[in-house]
BAMIPA-587506 format. One record per residue (C-alpha): residue number from 1; y, x, z. Coordinates in steps of 0.5 Angstrom, whole numbers, plus 2048, in hexadecimal, padded with zeros to 3 digits. Layout:
N
(NUM, (Y, X, Z)) ...
//
This chain:
125
(1, (800, 800, 800)) (2, (807, 803, 7FE)) (3, (80D, 803, 801)) (4, (810, 7FD, 7FD)) (5, (809, 7F9, 7FD)) (6, (809, 7F3, 800)) (7, (802, 7F0, 803)) (8, (806, 7E9, 805)) (9, (807, 7E7, 7FD)) (10, (809, 7E0, 7FD)) (11, (806, 7DB, 7F7)) (12, (80C, 7D9, 7F2)) (13, (80F, 7D3, 7F4)) (14, (80D, 7CD, 7EF)) (15, (814, 7CD, 7EB)) (16, (815, 7C8, 7E6)) (17, (81A, 7CB, 7E0)) (18, (81F, 7C6, 7DE)) (19, (821, 7C9, 7D7)) (20, (825, 7C3, 7D4)) (21, (82A, 7BE, 7D5)) (22, (826, 7B8, 7D3)) (23, (820, 7BB, 7D8)) (24, (826, 7BB, 7DE)) (25, (828, 7B4, 7DC)) (26, (821, 7B1, 7DC)) (27, (820, 7B5, 7E3)) (28, (826, 7B2, 7E6)) (29, (825, 7AB, 7E4)) (30, (81E, 7AB, 7E6)) (31, (81F, 7AD, 7ED)) (32, (81B, 7A9, 7F2)) (33, (819, 7AA, 7F9)) (34, (817, 7B2, 7F9)) (35, (81D, 7B6, 7F9)) (36, (81E, 7BC, 7F4)) (37, (821, 7C2, 7F5)) (38, (825, 7C5, 7EF)) (39, (826, 7CD, 7EF)) (40, (82B, 7D0, 7EA)) (41, (82A, 7D7, 7E9)) (42, (82E, 7DD, 7E5)) (43, (828, 7E2, 7E3)) (44, (82D, 7E7, 7E2)) (45, (831, 7E7, 7E9)) (46, (82E, 7EB, 7EF)) (47, (831, 7E6, 7F4)) (48, (82D, 7E0, 7F1)) (49, (827, 7E4, 7F0)) (50, (827, 7E6, 7F8)) (51, (829, 7DF, 7FA)) (52, (823, 7DC, 7F5)) (53, (81E, 7E2, 7F8)) (54, (820, 7E0, 7FF)) (55, (81F, 7D8, 7FE)) (56, (818, 7DA, 7FB)) (57, (816, 7DE, 801)) (58, (819, 7D9, 806)) (59, (817, 7D2, 803)) (60, (810, 7D0, 806)) (61, (810, 7C9, 803)) (62, (80D, 7CA, 7FC)) (63, (80E, 7C4, 7F9)) (64, (80C, 7BF, 7FE)) (65, (813, 7BD, 801)) (66, (816, 7BD, 7FA)) (67, (816, 7BF, 7F3)) (68, (819, 7C6, 7F1)) (69, (81D, 7C7, 7EB)) (70, (81F, 7CD, 7E8)) (71, (825, 7CE, 7E3)) (72, (826, 7D5, 7E0)) (73, (82E, 7D5, 7DF)) (74, (82E, 7DA, 7D9)) (75, (829, 7D6, 7D5)) (76, (82B, 7CF, 7D7)) (77, (833, 7CF, 7D8)) (78, (833, 7C8, 7D5)) (79, (82E, 7C6, 7DA)) (80, (832, 7C9, 7E0)) (81, (838, 7C6, 7DE)) (82, (835, 7BF, 7DD)) (83, (833, 7C0, 7E4)) (84, (83A, 7C0, 7E7)) (85, (83C, 7BA, 7E2)) (86, (836, 7B6, 7E5)) (87, (836, 7B8, 7EC)) (88, (83E, 7B9, 7ED)) (89, (83C, 7C0, 7F0)) (90, (840, 7C5, 7EE)) (91, (83C, 7CB, 7EA)) (92, (83B, 7D1, 7EE)) (93, (835, 7D6, 7ED)) (94, (831, 7D7, 7F1)) (95, (831, 7D0, 7F3)) (96, (82C, 7CB, 7F6)) (97, (82C, 7C3, 7F6)) (98, (828, 7BF, 7F9)) (99, (828, 7B7, 7F7)) (100, (824, 7B1, 7FA)) (101, (825, 7AA, 7F8)) (102, (82A, 7AD, 7F3)) (103, (82E, 7AF, 7F9)) (104, (830, 7B7, 7FA)) (105, (82D, 7B8, 801)) (106, (82E, 7C0, 801)) (107, (833, 7C4, 7FC)) (108, (834, 7CC, 7FE)) (109, (836, 7D2, 7FA)) (110, (835, 7DA, 7FA)) (111, (833, 7DC, 801)) (112, (833, 7D5, 804)) (113, (82D, 7D3, 801)) (114, (828, 7D2, 806)) (115, (821, 7D0, 805)) (116, (820, 7CF, 80C)) (117, (826, 7CA, 80C)) (118, (824, 7C7, 806)) (119, (81D, 7C5, 809)) (120, (820, 7C3, 810)) (121, (824, 7BE, 80B)) (122, (81E, 7BC, 808)) (123, (81B, 7BA, 80E)) (124, (821, 7B6, 811)) (125, (822, 7B2, 80A)) 
//
């Protein structure tokens, strides 16, 4: 085992990728009881990568409590812009938005994104 090896390797989260505005609109129009989390990530931003890694390491709910949706901002900026239009949440990157029954129950950006806080919010919702 090397200096940078990790024996605590976590399984990848079950992200569902949103790649079109139509897919996003359909998703937001069909929200039912189970909440969804939108995670907007810039693949060229070091801060965004750090926040994503931290979130993935802290998240313990898999997709049990909510469905996890990932938006690659560089490849799908139109989708990210549409998130802002449809939710009323001003665009930031990185950004996490949790929606339940068409209501935003959590929104945070940058280092304020906290997997434990999201899981706590989901327990109360």
